[in-house]
C-alpha positions in Angstrom: -16.2 -23.0 -27.8 -14.1 -21.3 -30.5 -10.4 -21.2 -30.5 -10.5 -17.4 -30.2 -12.7 -17.7 -27.1 -10.4 -20.2 -25.5 -7.4 -18.0 -26.3 -9.1 -15.0 -24.7 -10.1 -17.0 -21.6 -6.5 -18.2 -21.3 -5.2 -14.7 -21.5 -7.6 -13.6 -18.8 -6.6 -16.5 -16.6 -2.9 -15.6 -17.1 -3.6 -12.0 -16.1 -5.4 -13.1 -13.0 -2.5 -15.4 -12.0 -0.1 -12.5 -12.5 -2.3 -10.2 -10.4 -2.3 -12.9 -7.7 1.5 -13.1 -7.8 1.8 -9.3 -7.6 -0.6 -9.3 -4.6 1.4 -12.1 -2.9 4.6 -10.1 -3.4 3.1 -7.0 -1.9 1.9 -9.0 1.1 5.5 -10.4 1.5 6.8 -6.9 1.4 4.4 -5.8 4.1 5.3 -8.7 6.2 8.9 -7.6 6.1 8.0 -4.2 7.6 8.5 -3.6 11.3 5.5 -3.3 13.6 6.4 0.3 14.2 6.3 1.1 10.5 3.0 -0.7 10.1 1.5 1.3 12.9 2.7 4.6 11.4 1.2 3.5 8.0 -2.0 2.6 9.7 -2.3 6.0 11.3 -1.6 7.7 8.0 -4.3 5.6 6.3 -6.8 6.5 9.1 -6.1 10.2 8.6 -6.4 10.0 4.8 -9.7 8.2 5.1 -11.0 10.9 7.4 -9.7 13.6 5.0 -11.6 11.8 2.1 -14.8 11.8 4.1 -14.7 15.3 5.6 -12.7 16.9 2.7 -10.5 18.6 5.4 -8.4 17.9 8.4 -8.0 20.1 11.5 -4.8 21.9 12.0 -3.9 19.4 14.7 -4.6 16.5 12.3 -2.5 18.1 9.6 0.4 18.5 12.0 -0.1 14.9 13.1 0.0 13.7 9.5 3.2 15.6 8.7 4.7 14.2 11.9 3.8 10.7 10.8 5.4 11.2 7.5 8.6 12.4 9.2 8.5 9.4 11.5 8.1 7.1 8.5 11.1 8.7 6.7 13.2 8.2 9.9 12.3 4.5 10.1 14.8 1.8 9.3 12.3 0.3 6.9 12.0 3.5 4.9 15.8 3.9 4.8 16.2 0.3 3.5 13.6 0.9 0.8 15.2 4.2 -0.2 18.6 2.4 -0.7 17.1 -0.1 -3.2 
């Protein structure tokens, strides 16, 4: 294998390692969130997925989504993140 090929493979391996580290950091950040915040985020994701599939949400679902974002902003986790 040429030196150039080895160099390129090493660069790819380094990038993958960095991605792995980034992913692990994101998981650690999620682990630090409270159960309440995780449940709110999960409900938001469910509504967004529905919106992507159906291209629209009902009025009730839109109000629910806005309420979830309000709840998220009031959470201690969000306030801690906003400080940093």
